[in-house]
N, C-alpha and C positions, 0 to 999 in steps of 0.2 A: 356782769361780763358776758359777752356773747360766747356761746358754745360753738364747737366745731360743726355741729349739725346745723346751727343757725347760719353760720358762715357759708356752708355748702348750699343751703336753700337760697340764700341771698345771691350767691354766685350763679346758681342755676336760673334764678329770676332775671338776673342781669343778662345772661346769655339769651334767654327767650326774648327779652326786650330788644337786644341788639339784633337778633334774627328778624323780629317783627319790623324794626326800623329799616333793616336792609331790604326787606320785601317792599316796604312802603316806598323807599327811595327808588327801587327798581321799577315799580309800577309808575311812579311819577316820571322817571326817565323815559320809559316806553311811551307814555302819553305825550311827553314833549317831543319825542322823536317822530311820532305820528303827526303831531301838529306842525312841526318843521317840514316834514315830508309833504304835507298838504299845502303849506305855504309855497314851497318850492315848485310844486306841480302847478299851482295857480299862477305863479310868476312866469313859469315856462309857457303856459297857455296864453297869458297876456302878451308876452314877448312875441310869440308866434303870430298872434292876431295883429299886433302892431306892425310886424314886418310884412304881413299880407296887405294891410292897408297902405303901407309905404310903397310896396311894389305896385299896387294898383294905381296909386297916384303918379308914380314915376312912368308907368306904362301910358297912362292918359296924357301926361305931359309930352312924352316922346311922340305919341300919335298926333298931338296938336302941332308940335314943331314940324313934323313930317308933312302934315296937310298944308301948313303955312308955306313951307319951302316949295312944295309942289305948285301951289297957287302962284307964288312969285316967279317960278320958272316958266309956268304957262303964260304969265302976264308979260314977261320980258325974256324970251328965249335967247336972244342974241347976247344980252348982258350976262345971263347965266352961263352961256357957252364961253364967253370971254373970261369970266371969273374962274371957271373950271380949267381953262387952258393956262391961265396965269398961275393957278395953284399947282398944276401939273409941272409947269416949268420950274417953279421954285423948289418943289420937292425933288425934281430931277437934279437940280444944281446941288442941293443939300446932300443928296445921297452919293453923288460923285465925290464930294469932299470927304465924306466919312469913310 
């Protein structure tokens, strides 16, 4: 039969094991937290880089459309003037009704 002293020693050993387990879990959690933080940082950088590329592509497309529009206006100025006048008239009619 186990004596009271043996039980005290076993209980003390269990406390030490639980404390060691808690430290191990805390260390693992801290490591995972750093890993997740690093992944989030990389994802943020990737998203920022992708948005810069998208913005550059959009800017290039707007410049191309602007150049094309300028060329068409220079090629047919009277047609462009007629279209502008027609759009102005339509917008004026729409804003009066609103």
